[in-house]
DRENDO-1510 file (C-alpha; in Angstrom, 1 decimal, always signed):
<recs>
REC; n; res; u; v; w
REC; 1; MET; +0.0; +0.0; +0.0 .
REC; 2; ASP; +1.3; +3.4; -1.0 .
REC; 3; GLU; +1.5; +5.7; +2.0 .
REC; 4; THR; +1.9; +9.0; +0.1 .
REC; 5; SER; -1.0; +11.4; +0.2 .
REC; 6; PRO; -2.5; +12.4; -3.1 .
REC; 7; LEU; -3.0; +15.9; -1.5 .
REC; 8; LEU; +0.8; +16.5; -1.2 .
REC; 9; PRO; +2.9; +17.4; -4.2 .
REC; 10; SER; +5.6; +15.0; -5.2 .
REC; 11; GLY; +8.9; +15.5; -3.5 .
REC; 12; TYR; +7.3; +17.0; -0.4 .
REC; 13; ASP; +8.8; +14.3; +1.8 .
REC; 14; VAL; +12.3; +15.0; +0.5 .
REC; 15; ALA; +11.9; +18.7; +0.9 .
REC; 16; TRP; +10.9; +18.4; +4.5 .
REC; 17; SER; +13.7; +15.9; +5.2 .
REC; 18; VAL; +16.2; +18.3; +3.7 .
REC; 19; ALA; +14.8; +21.2; +5.7 .
REC; 20; ILE; +14.9; +19.3; +8.9 .
REC; 21; VAL; +18.6; +18.5; +8.4 .
REC; 22; VAL; +19.8; +21.8; +6.9 .
REC; 23; GLY; +17.8; +24.1; +9.1 .
REC; 24; PRO; +19.5; +23.2; +12.4 .
REC; 25; LEU; +22.9; +23.1; +10.7 .
REC; 26; ILE; +22.4; +26.7; +9.5 .
REC; 27; LEU; +21.2; +27.7; +13.0 .
REC; 28; VAL; +24.3; +26.1; +14.7 .
REC; 29; THR; +26.6; +27.8; +12.1 .
REC; 30; ILE; +25.1; +31.2; +12.9 .
REC; 31; VAL; +25.5; +30.7; +16.7 .
REC; 32; VAL; +29.1; +29.5; +16.4 .
REC; 33; LEU; +29.9; +32.4; +14.1 .
REC; 34; ALA; +28.4; +34.9; +16.5 .
REC; 35; VAL; +30.4; +33.4; +19.5 .
REC; 36; VAL; +33.6; +33.4; +17.5 .
REC; 37; LEU; +33.2; +37.0; +16.4 .
REC; 38; SER; +32.3; +38.2; +19.9 .
REC; 39; VAL; +35.3; +36.4; +21.4 .
REC; 40; ARG; +37.6; +37.8; +18.7 .
REC; 41; LYS; +36.3; +41.3; +19.4 .
REC; 42; ALA; +36.8; +40.9; +23.1 .
REC; 43; ALA; +40.3; +39.6; +22.6 .
REC; 44; VAL; +41.2; +42.5; +20.3 .
REC; 45; ALA; +39.6; +45.0; +22.7 .
REC; 46; LYS; +41.6; +43.6; +25.6 .
REC; 47; THR; +44.9; +43.5; +23.6 .
REC; 48; THR; +44.4; +47.0; +22.1 .
REC; 49; ASP; +44.0; +48.8; +25.4 .
REC; 50; LEU; +45.6; +52.1; +24.5 .
REC; 51; ALA; +47.0; +52.8; +28.0 .
REC; 52; PRO; +49.1; +56.0; +28.1 .
REC; 53; ASP; +51.9; +54.3; +30.0 .
REC; 54; ARG; +53.1; +52.6; +26.7 .
REC; 55; SER; +54.9; +54.6; +24.1 .
REC; 56; ALA; +53.2; +55.3; +20.7 .
REC; 57; SER; +55.8; +53.2; +18.9 .
REC; 58; VAL; +55.0; +50.2; +21.1 .
REC; 59; ARG; +51.2; +50.6; +20.6 .
REC; 60; LEU; +51.8; +51.0; +16.8 .
REC; 61; ALA; +53.9; +47.9; +16.7 .
REC; 62; GLU; +51.1; +46.0; +18.6 .
REC; 63; ALA; +48.5; +47.2; +16.2 .
REC; 64; GLN; +50.6; +46.1; +13.3 .
REC; 65; ASP; +51.1; +42.7; +14.9 .
REC; 66; LEU; +47.4; +42.3; +15.4 .
REC; 67; TYR; +46.8; +43.2; +11.7 .
REC; 68; ARG; +49.5; +40.9; +10.5 .
REC; 69; ARG; +48.1; +38.0; +12.4 .
REC; 70; GLY; +44.7; +38.6; +11.0 .
REC; 71; LEU; +43.0; +39.5; +14.2 .
REC; 72; ILE; +41.9; +43.0; +13.0 .
REC; 73; THR; +40.9; +44.2; +9.6 .
REC; 74; ALA; +42.7; +46.9; +7.6 .
REC; 75; ASP; +40.0; +49.4; +8.6 .
REC; 76; GLU; +40.4; +48.6; +12.3 .
REC; 77; HIS; +44.2; +48.9; +11.9 .
REC; 78; GLY; +43.8; +52.3; +10.3 .
REC; 79; GLU; +41.5; +53.5; +13.0 .
REC; 80; MET; +43.9; +52.3; +15.7 .
REC; 81; ARG; +46.8; +54.1; +14.0 .
REC; 82; GLN; +44.9; +57.3; +13.8 .
REC; 83; ARG; +43.8; +57.1; +17.4 .
REC; 84; ILE; +47.4; +56.4; +18.6 .
REC; 85; LEU; +48.9; +59.1; +16.4 .
REC; 86; GLY; +46.2; +61.5; +17.5 .
REC; 87; GLU; +47.4; +61.2; +21.1 .
REC; 88; VAL; +51.0; +62.0; +20.3 .
</recs>
């Protein structure tokens, strides 16, 4: 006996099966990405504390190191440089 309903379009079972598998994977990916990005931002914020007790050259070197390691973007690096140089 065929258990498919004549009221449902063909492929309906496959579509729901895919949605049930892919949906949670997308949700988990979004959550993991959000956590990774927030941890990265917190680490960068902690490392880029622009305390006045360090010289501008030391802070510029730290900013360059963060950029070189890929922890900050080129825009963030430029903003940090401007902030450091603005305090001199």
